[in-house]
Backbone as numpy.savetxt, mean C-alpha at the origin, in Angstrom:
# Nx Ny Nz CAx CAy CAz Cx Cy Cz
-17.20 -11.49 8.72 -18.03 -10.30 8.72 -17.15 -9.04 8.72
-17.43 -8.14 7.81 -16.68 -6.90 7.74 -17.24 -5.91 8.76
-16.35 -5.33 9.56 -16.74 -4.35 10.56 -16.02 -3.03 10.33
-16.65 -1.96 10.72 -16.03 -0.64 10.66 -15.17 -0.45 11.90
-13.87 -0.38 11.70 -12.95 -0.14 12.82 -12.90 1.33 13.18
-12.85 2.17 12.15 -12.65 3.60 12.37 -13.39 4.38 11.30
-14.33 5.22 11.72 -15.06 6.07 10.77 -14.22 7.32 10.55
-13.12 7.16 9.82 -12.08 8.18 9.76 -12.39 9.32 8.80
-13.27 9.09 7.83 -13.57 10.12 6.86 -12.37 10.54 6.03
-11.46 9.62 5.76 -10.25 9.95 5.00 -10.61 10.29 3.56
-9.88 11.26 3.01 -10.03 11.53 1.59 -9.45 10.39 0.76
-8.24 9.97 1.12 -7.56 8.89 0.39 -6.74 8.08 1.40
-7.44 7.23 2.16 -6.76 6.34 3.09 -5.93 5.32 2.33
-4.75 5.03 2.85 -3.83 4.13 2.14 -2.78 3.57 3.09
-1.98 2.66 2.58 -0.76 2.14 3.20 -0.94 1.67 4.63
-1.93 0.80 4.92 -2.01 0.23 6.26 -0.82 -0.68 6.53
-0.17 -0.49 7.68 0.98 -1.31 8.06 0.84 -1.70 9.52
0.87 -3.00 9.79 0.78 -3.48 11.16 2.14 -3.41 11.83
2.19 -2.81 13.01 3.43 -2.71 13.79 3.28 -3.63 14.99
3.88 -4.82 14.89 3.66 -5.86 15.90 4.17 -5.43 17.28
5.33 -4.80 17.35 5.91 -4.43 18.65 5.03 -3.43 19.39
4.35 -2.56 18.64 3.49 -1.56 19.27 2.02 -1.99 19.31
1.69 -3.08 18.62 0.29 -3.50 18.47 -0.56 -2.34 17.97
-0.04 -1.66 16.94 -0.72 -0.51 16.36 -0.80 -0.68 14.84
-1.82 -0.10 14.27 -1.96 -0.02 12.83 -1.58 1.39 12.38
-0.55 1.47 11.55 -0.19 2.74 10.92 -0.87 2.81 9.55
-1.31 3.99 9.16 -1.85 4.19 7.82 -1.81 5.67 7.50
-2.07 6.02 6.24 -1.97 7.41 5.84 -3.27 7.87 5.17
-3.49 9.17 5.22 -4.49 9.84 4.40 -3.71 10.75 3.47
-3.51 10.28 2.24 -2.59 10.95 1.31 -2.97 12.41 1.10
-4.23 12.66 0.80 -4.65 14.00 0.41 -4.84 14.95 1.58
-4.94 14.42 2.78 -4.99 15.28 3.97 -3.62 15.42 4.62
-2.58 14.82 4.01 -1.19 14.95 4.46 -1.00 14.41 5.89
-1.61 13.28 6.20 -1.60 12.78 7.57 -1.12 11.34 7.65
-0.38 11.06 8.73 -0.06 9.70 9.13 -0.88 9.39 10.38
-1.55 8.26 10.37 -2.38 7.85 11.51 -1.73 6.66 12.21
-1.91 6.63 13.52 -1.51 5.47 14.33 -2.71 5.08 15.18
-3.23 3.87 14.92 -4.49 3.44 15.51 -4.28 2.23 16.41
-4.90 2.26 17.58 -4.93 1.11 18.48 -6.23 0.36 18.22
-6.19 -0.78 17.52 -7.43 -1.47 17.19 -8.21 -1.94 18.42
-7.50 -2.22 19.51 -8.18 -2.71 20.71 -9.06 -1.65 21.34
-8.61 -0.40 21.30 -9.36 0.70 21.94 -9.95 1.68 20.94
-9.51 1.58 19.68 -9.90 2.50 18.61 -9.41 3.93 18.86
-8.41 4.03 19.70 -7.81 5.34 19.92 -6.90 5.69 18.75
-6.88 6.97 18.41 -6.17 7.46 17.25 -5.15 8.53 17.61
-3.98 8.45 16.96 -3.02 9.54 16.99 -2.79 9.96 15.53
-2.62 11.26 15.33 -2.48 11.78 13.97 -1.26 12.67 13.90
-0.46 12.47 12.89 0.73 13.26 12.63 0.51 14.04 11.34
0.50 15.36 11.42 0.23 16.21 10.28 1.52 16.58 9.56
1.57 16.32 8.25 2.69 16.72 7.43 2.31 17.93 6.59
3.26 18.45 5.82 2.98 19.63 5.01 2.82 19.31 3.53
2.67 18.04 3.20 2.46 17.61 1.83 1.97 16.18 1.80
1.62 15.69 0.63 1.07 14.34 0.53 2.07 13.27 0.94
1.56 12.23 1.61 2.38 11.09 2.02 1.75 9.85 1.40
2.45 9.29 0.40 1.88 8.18 -0.36 1.91 6.85 0.37
2.99 6.61 1.12 3.12 5.33 1.82 4.09 5.48 2.98
3.99 4.55 3.90 4.90 4.48 5.04 5.25 3.03 5.30
6.33 2.82 6.03 6.68 1.49 6.52 7.56 1.67 7.75
7.44 0.79 8.74 8.33 0.87 9.90 9.78 0.63 9.51
10.69 1.23 10.24 12.12 0.97 10.09 12.55 -0.05 11.14
13.56 -0.84 10.81 14.04 -1.86 11.73 14.59 -1.24 13.01
15.17 -0.06 12.92 15.78 0.59 14.09 14.83 1.55 14.81
13.57 1.58 14.37 12.58 2.47 14.96 12.27 3.63 14.04
11.07 4.17 14.17 10.64 5.23 13.29 10.06 4.68 12.00
9.96 5.54 11.00 9.30 5.19 9.75 10.13 5.63 8.56
9.89 4.98 7.42 10.31 5.48 6.11 9.02 5.87 5.39
9.05 6.99 4.69 7.84 7.48 4.02 8.15 7.87 2.59
7.21 7.63 1.70 7.28 8.11 0.33 6.44 9.37 0.21
7.07 10.49 -0.12 6.41 11.79 -0.09 6.26 12.36 -1.51
6.04 13.64 -1.59 5.82 14.29 -2.88 7.05 14.20 -3.79
8.22 14.53 -3.25 9.41 14.63 -4.09 10.37 13.46 -3.95
10.25 12.70 -2.88 11.16 11.59 -2.65 10.84 10.91 -1.33
11.76 10.09 -0.87 11.57 9.38 0.39 12.17 10.17 1.55
11.70 9.86 2.76 12.18 10.56 3.95 12.11 9.62 5.14
13.01 9.84 6.09 13.01 9.11 7.36 12.29 9.94 8.41
11.51 9.26 9.23 10.87 9.89 10.39 11.41 9.14 11.59
12.27 9.80 12.35 13.03 9.10 13.39 12.18 8.63 14.55
11.13 9.37 14.85 10.21 8.97 15.92 8.88 9.66 15.67
7.86 9.18 16.35 6.53 9.74 16.14 6.54 11.25 16.43
6.05 12.01 15.47 5.99 13.46 15.61 7.20 14.19 15.08
8.28 13.48 14.74 9.48 14.14 14.24 9.28 14.57 12.79
9.97 15.63 12.40 9.89 16.11 11.02 10.59 15.12 10.08
10.02 14.87 8.91 10.67 13.97 7.95 12.01 14.52 7.49
13.01 13.62 7.37 14.33 13.96 6.85 14.51 13.32 5.49
14.73 14.10 4.43 14.92 13.50 3.11 16.00 12.42 3.13
15.72 11.32 2.44 16.64 10.17 2.40 16.68 9.64 0.98
17.87 9.61 0.42 18.01 9.19 -0.96 17.70 10.34 -1.91
17.88 10.10 -3.19 17.65 11.13 -4.19 16.19 11.56 -4.19
15.97 12.87 -4.18 14.61 13.41 -4.27 14.25 13.46 -5.77
14.00 12.28 -6.28 13.97 12.06 -7.73 12.75 12.69 -8.40
11.75 13.05 -7.63 10.55 13.65 -8.21 10.51 15.16 -8.05
11.59 15.75 -7.56 11.62 17.18 -7.30 11.36 18.01 -8.54
11.77 17.52 -9.70 11.56 18.25 -10.95 10.41 17.67 -11.76
9.53 16.91 -11.10 8.39 16.29 -11.77 7.11 16.64 -10.99
6.64 17.87 -11.12 5.50 18.30 -10.30 4.22 17.53 -10.57
4.16 16.84 -11.72 2.97 16.05 -12.04 3.00 14.68 -11.37
4.09 14.37 -10.65 4.21 13.07 -10.00 4.34 13.23 -8.48
4.01 12.15 -7.78 4.31 12.00 -6.35 4.49 10.52 -6.09
5.12 10.21 -4.95 5.23 8.80 -4.59 3.87 8.29 -4.12
3.64 7.02 -4.38 2.37 6.38 -4.09 2.61 5.14 -3.23
2.32 3.99 -3.74 2.41 2.74 -2.99 3.86 2.28 -2.79
4.13 1.62 -1.66 5.45 1.08 -1.41 5.41 -0.07 -0.43
6.47 -0.91 -0.45 6.53 -2.08 0.42 7.99 -2.46 0.65
8.31 -2.93 1.85 9.66 -3.36 2.19 9.80 -4.85 1.92
10.89 -5.23 1.25 11.13 -6.65 0.98 11.86 -7.30 2.16
11.97 -8.64 2.16 12.61 -9.32 3.30 14.05 -8.92 3.55
14.72 -8.34 2.55 16.09 -7.87 2.73 16.16 -6.46 3.29
15.01 -5.84 3.57 14.99 -4.52 4.17 15.08 -3.37 3.19
14.81 -3.63 1.90 14.80 -2.58 0.88 13.36 -2.12 0.66
13.17 -0.82 0.40 11.85 -0.27 0.11 11.64 -0.19 -1.39
10.56 -0.78 -1.87 10.15 -0.67 -3.27 8.99 0.32 -3.29
9.19 1.44 -3.97 8.22 2.52 -3.91 8.02 3.09 -5.31
6.77 3.28 -5.68 6.47 3.74 -7.03 5.75 5.06 -7.03
5.83 5.75 -8.16 5.17 7.03 -8.31 3.88 6.88 -9.11
3.09 7.94 -9.10 1.97 8.07 -10.03 2.08 9.42 -10.70
1.43 9.52 -11.84 1.43 10.79 -12.56 0.00 11.25 -12.79
-0.23 12.56 -12.67 -1.54 13.12 -12.98 -1.69 13.31 -14.49
-0.61 13.24 -15.22 -0.63 13.36 -16.68 -0.86 11.96 -17.26
-2.11 11.54 -17.27 -2.43 10.16 -17.63 -2.12 9.84 -19.09
-2.00 10.86 -19.92 -1.69 10.61 -21.34 -0.23 10.24 -21.54
0.60 10.49 -20.54 2.02 10.20 -20.65 2.46 9.32 -19.47
2.48 8.02 -19.68 2.82 7.08 -18.59 4.32 7.11 -18.28
4.71 8.09 -17.47 6.13 8.24 -17.14 6.43 8.01 -15.67
5.47 7.44 -14.94 5.73 7.09 -13.55 6.68 5.88 -13.50
7.31 5.68 -12.34 8.37 4.67 -12.22 8.29 3.99 -10.87
8.61 2.72 -10.84 8.83 2.00 -9.59 10.33 2.00 -9.31
10.70 2.36 -8.07 12.09 2.42 -7.65 12.33 1.43 -6.52
13.59 1.06 -6.37 14.05 0.30 -5.20 14.98 1.20 -4.40
14.62 1.46 -3.16 15.45 2.27 -2.27 16.21 1.33 -1.34
17.54 1.28 -1.49 18.37 0.42 -0.66 18.68 1.09 0.67
19.07 0.30 1.68 19.35 0.88 3.00 20.46 1.92 3.01
21.35 1.91 2.02 22.42 2.91 1.97 21.96 4.22 1.34
20.67 4.30 0.95 20.13 5.52 0.37 20.18 5.56 -1.14
20.78 4.56 -1.78 20.82 4.54 -3.24 19.43 4.17 -3.78
19.05 4.86 -4.86 17.72 4.70 -5.44 17.86 4.17 -6.86
17.16 3.07 -7.16 17.34 2.38 -8.43 16.00 2.28 -9.17
15.87 2.85 -10.38 14.65 2.65 -11.16 14.54 1.19 -11.60
13.35 0.60 -11.40 13.18 -0.83 -11.68 12.16 -1.09 -12.79
11.05 -0.35 -12.80 10.01 -0.51 -13.81 9.55 0.88 -14.21
9.57 1.19 -15.51 9.14 2.50 -15.95 7.92 2.38 -16.86
7.48 3.50 -17.41 6.32 3.50 -18.29 5.00 3.27 -17.57
4.93 3.68 -16.30 3.74 3.44 -15.49 2.88 4.70 -15.40
1.63 4.50 -15.00 0.72 5.61 -14.72 0.46 5.72 -13.22
0.12 4.59 -12.58 -0.18 4.57 -11.15 0.43 3.31 -10.54
1.63 3.42 -10.00 2.31 2.27 -9.42 1.61 1.85 -8.13
1.26 0.59 -8.03 0.46 0.09 -6.91 0.74 -1.38 -6.67
0.16 -1.89 -5.57 0.09 -3.32 -5.34 1.38 -4.01 -4.96
2.41 -3.26 -4.55 3.70 -3.87 -4.25 3.59 -4.84 -3.07
4.08 -6.06 -3.27 4.08 -7.07 -2.21 5.05 -8.18 -2.62
5.46 -8.98 -1.62 6.46 -10.02 -1.86 5.97 -11.36 -1.34
6.36 -12.42 -2.04 6.07 -13.77 -1.56 6.79 -13.99 -0.23
6.33 -14.95 0.56 6.95 -15.17 1.87 8.46 -15.44 1.80
8.93 -16.07 0.73 10.37 -16.35 0.63 11.13 -15.20 -0.04
10.44 -14.14 -0.41 11.10 -12.98 -0.99 11.56 -13.16 -2.42
11.08 -14.20 -3.09 11.57 -14.49 -4.45 10.57 -14.10 -5.55
9.40 -13.64 -5.19 8.43 -13.15 -6.16 7.97 -11.77 -5.74
7.97 -10.84 -6.68 7.50 -9.49 -6.45 6.21 -9.28 -7.23
5.18 -8.79 -6.54 3.90 -8.50 -7.16 3.75 -7.00 -7.34
3.09 -6.60 -8.44 2.96 -5.18 -8.74 1.78 -4.97 -9.68
1.14 -3.81 -9.58 0.05 -3.45 -10.48 0.20 -2.00 -10.92
0.01 -1.77 -12.21 -0.20 -0.41 -12.71 -1.71 -0.30 -12.83
-2.34 0.33 -11.85 -3.78 0.21 -11.63 -4.64 0.38 -12.88
-4.41 1.38 -13.74 -5.30 1.54 -14.90 -5.28 0.38 -15.88
-4.29 -0.48 -15.83 -4.24 -1.63 -16.73 -5.18 -2.75 -16.31
-5.73 -2.67 -15.07 -6.58 -3.73 -14.51 -5.82 -5.06 -14.36
-4.50 -5.00 -14.27 -3.69 -6.22 -14.34 -2.77 -6.33 -13.12
-2.72 -7.53 -12.54 -1.76 -7.83 -11.50 -0.61 -8.61 -12.12
0.61 -8.12 -11.93 1.80 -8.74 -12.50 2.67 -9.36 -11.41
3.57 -10.24 -11.82 4.56 -10.83 -10.93 5.90 -10.89 -11.65
6.95 -10.81 -10.85 8.33 -10.88 -11.35 9.13 -11.78 -10.42
9.97 -12.62 -10.98 10.94 -13.32 -10.14 11.95 -12.30 -9.64
12.33 -12.45 -8.37 13.21 -11.49 -7.71 14.43 -12.21 -7.15
15.61 -11.71 -7.46 16.82 -12.22 -6.84 16.94 -11.56 -5.47
16.76 -12.31 -4.38 16.74 -11.67 -3.06 18.07 -11.06 -2.66
19.16 -11.52 -3.26 20.48 -10.98 -2.90 20.78 -9.66 -3.61
20.49 -9.61 -4.90 20.84 -8.41 -5.67 19.68 -7.44 -5.84
18.45 -7.93 -5.66 17.29 -7.08 -5.89 16.93 -6.94 -7.36
17.50 -7.78 -8.23 17.21 -7.73 -9.66 15.88 -8.43 -9.94
15.15 -7.92 -10.95 13.88 -8.50 -11.35 14.01 -9.27 -12.66
13.26 -10.36 -12.75 13.15 -11.09 -14.01 12.05 -10.51 -14.87
11.67 -11.19 -15.95 10.63 -10.70 -16.85 9.26 -10.64 -16.17
8.43 -9.73 -16.68 7.06 -9.59 -16.17 6.19 -10.74 -16.66
5.29 -11.20 -15.79 4.25 -12.13 -16.21 2.93 -11.70 -15.57
1.85 -11.94 -16.25 0.54 -11.56 -15.75 0.00 -12.64 -14.82
-0.40 -12.24 -13.63 -1.01 -13.15 -12.68 -2.52 -13.19 -12.88
-3.13 -12.00 -13.03 -4.58 -11.95 -13.22 -4.94 -10.67 -13.95
-5.81 -10.77 -14.93 -6.35 -9.61 -15.64 -7.81 -9.43 -15.20
-8.06 -8.36 -14.45 -9.41 -8.10 -13.97 -10.25 -7.51 -15.11
-11.50 -7.93 -15.19 -12.38 -7.44 -16.24 -12.71 -5.97 -15.99
-12.77 -5.21 -17.06 -13.15 -3.80 -16.96 -14.54 -3.68 -16.34
-14.67 -2.78 -15.37 -15.95 -2.57 -14.71 -16.12 -3.35 -13.43
-15.14 -4.19 -13.08 -15.24 -5.00 -11.86 -14.29 -4.52 -10.77
-13.63 -3.39 -11.02 -12.66 -2.87 -10.06 -11.24 -3.01 -10.56
-10.39 -2.08 -10.12 -9.00 -2.06 -10.55 -8.08 -2.35 -9.37
-7.01 -3.13 -9.56 -6.15 -3.52 -8.43 -5.40 -2.32 -7.86
-5.63 -2.07 -6.60 -4.95 -1.00 -5.87 -3.91 -1.65 -4.97
-3.94 -1.42 -3.67 -2.93 -1.98 -2.79 -3.19 -3.44 -2.46
-2.11 -4.15 -2.09 -2.26 -5.57 -1.80 -1.26 -6.06 -0.77
-1.43 -7.33 -0.39 -0.51 -7.98 0.54 -0.53 -9.47 0.27
0.45 -10.18 0.81 0.58 -11.63 0.62 0.47 -12.32 1.97
-0.21 -13.46 2.00 -0.34 -14.19 3.26 0.69 -15.31 3.35
0.62 -16.08 4.44 1.64 -17.09 4.71 1.62 -18.24 3.72
0.52 -18.43 2.99 0.46 -19.46 1.96 0.90 -18.94 0.60
1.33 -17.69 0.55 1.78 -17.11 -0.72 0.66 -16.59 -1.59
-0.56 -16.52 -1.05 -1.69 -15.99 -1.81 -1.73 -14.46 -1.67
-2.22 -13.82 -2.70 -2.19 -12.37 -2.80 -3.58 -11.80 -2.59
-3.69 -10.88 -1.63 -4.93 -10.14 -1.39 -4.86 -8.81 -2.12
-5.89 -8.47 -2.89 -5.93 -7.22 -3.64 -7.18 -6.44 -3.29
-7.01 -5.14 -2.99 -8.14 -4.23 -2.82 -8.48 -3.65 -4.18
-9.74 -3.73 -4.57 -10.16 -3.34 -5.92 -10.88 -1.99 -5.89
-10.20 -0.97 -6.36 -10.73 0.38 -6.46 -11.94 0.36 -7.41
-13.04 0.96 -6.98 -14.30 0.96 -7.71 -14.88 -0.45 -7.85
-14.40 -1.39 -7.04 -14.88 -2.76 -7.13 -15.72 -3.22 -5.96
-15.80 -2.42 -4.88 -16.60 -2.77 -3.70 -16.16 -4.10 -3.07
-14.89 -4.48 -3.21 -14.49 -5.79 -2.70 -12.97 -5.89 -2.59
-12.54 -6.87 -1.84 -11.16 -7.33 -1.86 -11.19 -8.80 -2.22
-10.13 -9.26 -2.89 -10.09 -10.66 -3.33 -8.77 -11.29 -2.93
-8.81 -12.60 -2.75 -7.62 -13.40 -2.47 -7.35 -14.28 -3.67
-6.15 -14.16 -4.23 -5.77 -14.92 -5.42 -4.67 -15.91 -5.09
-4.71 -17.06 -5.75 -3.63 -18.03 -5.65 -2.41 -17.50 -6.38
-1.24 -18.07 -6.13 -0.06 -17.64 -6.90 -0.22 -17.82 -8.40
-1.15 -18.66 -8.82 -1.41 -18.87 -10.25 -2.46 -17.90 -10.79
-3.05 -17.08 -9.90 -3.99 -16.06 -10.35 -5.45 -16.41 -10.23
-5.79 -17.55 -9.64 -7.19 -17.93 -9.46 -7.77 -17.18 -8.26
-8.96 -16.59 -8.42 -9.63 -15.93 -7.30 -10.19 -17.00 -6.38
-9.64 -17.05 -5.19 -10.02 -18.07 -4.20 -11.10 -17.58 -3.24
-11.14 -16.27 -3.01 -12.07 -15.72 -2.03 -12.37 -14.27 -2.39
-13.62 -13.88 -2.21 -14.05 -12.51 -2.41 -14.72 -12.02 -1.14
-14.32 -10.87 -0.66 -14.94 -10.25 0.51 -15.57 -8.93 0.05
-16.89 -8.89 0.10 -17.61 -7.67 -0.30 -17.42 -6.60 0.77
-17.16 -5.37 0.31 -16.91 -4.25 1.20 -18.07 -3.26 1.13
-18.31 -2.51 2.20 -19.40 -1.54 2.21 -19.01 -0.20 1.59
-17.88 -0.16 0.90 -17.41 1.05 0.25 -16.97 0.73 -1.17
-17.12 1.72 -2.04 -16.82 1.55 -3.45 -15.33 1.44 -3.72
-14.53 2.16 -2.91 -13.12 2.29 -3.21 -12.23 1.82 -2.06
-12.20 0.53 -1.79 -11.16 0.03 -0.88 -9.81 0.25 -1.55
-8.82 0.63 -0.77 -7.55 1.05 -1.37 -6.39 0.10 -1.09
-6.38 -0.51 0.09 -5.26 -1.40 0.41 -5.65 -2.28 1.59
-5.04 -3.45 1.66 -5.29 -4.39 2.74 -3.97 -4.78 3.40
-4.01 -4.92 4.72 -2.88 -5.44 5.51 -3.41 -6.52 6.43
-2.55 -7.47 6.78 -2.90 -8.53 7.73 -2.08 -8.33 8.99
-2.78 -8.24 10.13 -2.09 -7.96 11.38 -2.84 -8.51 12.56
-2.70 -7.85 13.70 -3.23 -8.37 14.94 -2.27 -9.36 15.56
-2.57 -9.80 16.77 -1.66 -10.67 17.51 -1.35 -11.96 16.77
-2.32 -12.49 16.01 -2.12 -13.74 15.29 -1.97 -13.51 13.78
-1.87 -12.26 13.37 -1.73 -11.89 11.95 -2.90 -12.38 11.11
-4.06 -12.56 11.74 -5.23 -13.04 11.02 -6.36 -12.02 10.99
-6.05 -10.78 11.30 -7.02 -9.70 11.17 -6.67 -8.86 9.94
-7.61 -8.73 9.04 -7.42 -7.89 7.85 -7.84 -6.46 8.18
-7.01 -5.51 7.77 -7.31 -4.09 7.89 -7.37 -3.52 6.48
-8.45 -2.84 6.15 -8.66 -2.31 4.81 -8.92 -0.82 4.89
-8.09 -0.02 4.22 -8.33 1.42 4.12 -9.22 1.70 2.91
-9.76 2.93 2.85 -10.65 3.27 1.75 -10.57 4.76 1.46
-11.18 5.15 0.34 -11.17 6.54 -0.10 -12.58 7.13 -0.03
-12.66 8.40 0.38 -13.95 9.06 0.46 -14.08 10.28 -0.42
-13.07 10.56 -1.24 -13.12 11.77 -2.05 -13.83 11.53 -3.39
-14.27 12.64 -3.99 -14.84 12.64 -5.34 -16.06 11.73 -5.48
-16.89 11.69 -4.45 -18.13 10.92 -4.51 -19.30 11.87 -4.72
-20.26 11.44 -5.52 -21.49 12.21 -5.68 -22.34 12.09 -4.42
-23.36 12.94 -4.32 -24.26 12.86 -3.16 -24.93 11.49 -3.10
-25.29 10.96 -4.24 -25.94 9.65 -4.26 -24.97 8.55 -3.83
-23.73 8.65 -4.29 -22.73 7.66 -3.90 -22.42 7.76 -2.40
-22.35 8.98 -1.90 -22.09 9.19 -0.49 -23.21 8.60 0.37
-24.43 8.76 -0.08 -25.57 8.23 0.68 -25.51 6.71 0.75
-25.03 6.10 -0.32 -24.95 4.64 -0.36 -23.83 4.10 0.51
-22.79 4.90 0.76 -21.63 4.45 1.51 -21.21 5.54 2.51
-21.98 5.70 3.56 -21.72 6.80 4.50 -20.37 6.69 5.21
-19.77 5.51 5.22 -18.50 5.34 5.92 -17.31 5.29 4.96
-17.50 5.77 3.73 -16.37 5.84 2.79 -15.26 6.69 3.41
-14.03 6.23 3.25 -12.91 6.87 3.91 -12.60 6.27 5.27
-13.35 5.24 5.64 -13.11 4.56 6.91 -12.09 3.45 6.78
-11.74 2.88 7.94 -10.88 1.71 8.00 -11.73 0.54 8.47
-11.67 -0.56 7.73 -12.52 -1.71 7.99 -11.68 -2.92 8.38
-12.33 -3.89 8.98 -11.60 -5.06 9.46 -12.45 -6.31 9.30
-11.79 -7.43 9.10 -12.45 -8.73 9.11 -11.39 -9.79 9.41
-11.83 -10.98 9.78 -10.92 -12.06 10.12 -10.66 -12.95 8.90
-9.44 -13.52 8.84 -9.07 -14.41 7.75 -8.60 -15.75 8.32
-8.62 -16.78 7.49 -8.22 -18.11 7.94 -6.70 -18.30 7.93
-6.04 -17.70 6.95 -4.59 -17.87 6.79 -3.90 -16.59 7.26
-2.95 -16.68 8.16 -2.31 -15.46 8.68 -1.45 -14.78 7.64
-1.13 -13.54 7.91 -0.20 -12.81 7.07 1.23 -13.14 7.43
2.14 -12.38 6.88 3.56 -12.53 7.14 4.04 -11.29 7.89
4.77 -11.49 8.98 5.25 -10.34 9.76 6.06 -9.41 8.85
5.65 -8.16 8.71 6.34 -7.27 7.77 7.75 -6.91 8.25
8.74 -7.00 7.37 10.09 -6.60 7.75 10.19 -5.08 7.83
11.15 -4.59 8.60 11.38 -3.16 8.68 12.41 -2.71 7.67
12.30 -1.45 7.25 13.30 -0.89 6.35 14.63 -0.83 7.09
15.70 -1.28 6.44 16.99 -1.45 7.12 17.83 -0.18 7.15
17.35 0.89 6.54 18.12 2.14 6.54 17.92 2.98 7.77
């Protein structure tokens, strides 16, 4: 059963990340420039206000956060601290782009992609940010980089360029961070939702939140839809698996750009939702930088 954890009213809720040591759910509201820290047990909220959009966050192994911002990545040393630019601010001369979805691999590297508002020119890029601060372009020619996630053994990388309606996979060399050729895992039919953020569970199955799809789905590594969970919102944006047993799903959503009729149908759009799953997630690694 899907439950409303937090009636947050987010414009663009995204990047839910479970922090096991703190028993807290971190997530962002991109368009309100906010990082949230939520206690699911009490539903208490802490909010950190930034001065620009924050596309994604992830815990660091040494404490604090790594964040993908408007112009590049930044370190946040502790809750409430000002972000410190880290690595090349590669989007500084690209005002039509910002960082969007990102995920840390088992080796402690952040894979973070951009999106572009110039949809006619797919020039967004997925980058790999290594712990030493070096930034490496990995996939180009994108419009909206999304869906970054890794198989439990770190040898498969999942990714979606949302407007293509396609979930892709790449073999990944865990030592070098090199990617093999792209292969299609699943092509979603037009009109049934587009793959936004995702995560992988302990069986290697991929959960995808489908923007404009009113649902999240669980796919096998071969791309078969194994489970569908209907959501009370049109635009679920990303799913994370957490809680003490890693069997609680947390789903963020978007509440912006809805008509009055759409808003009436989904009064909790922009909220954070939760439901239980049978297969646990994988404890997320921290960024090693």
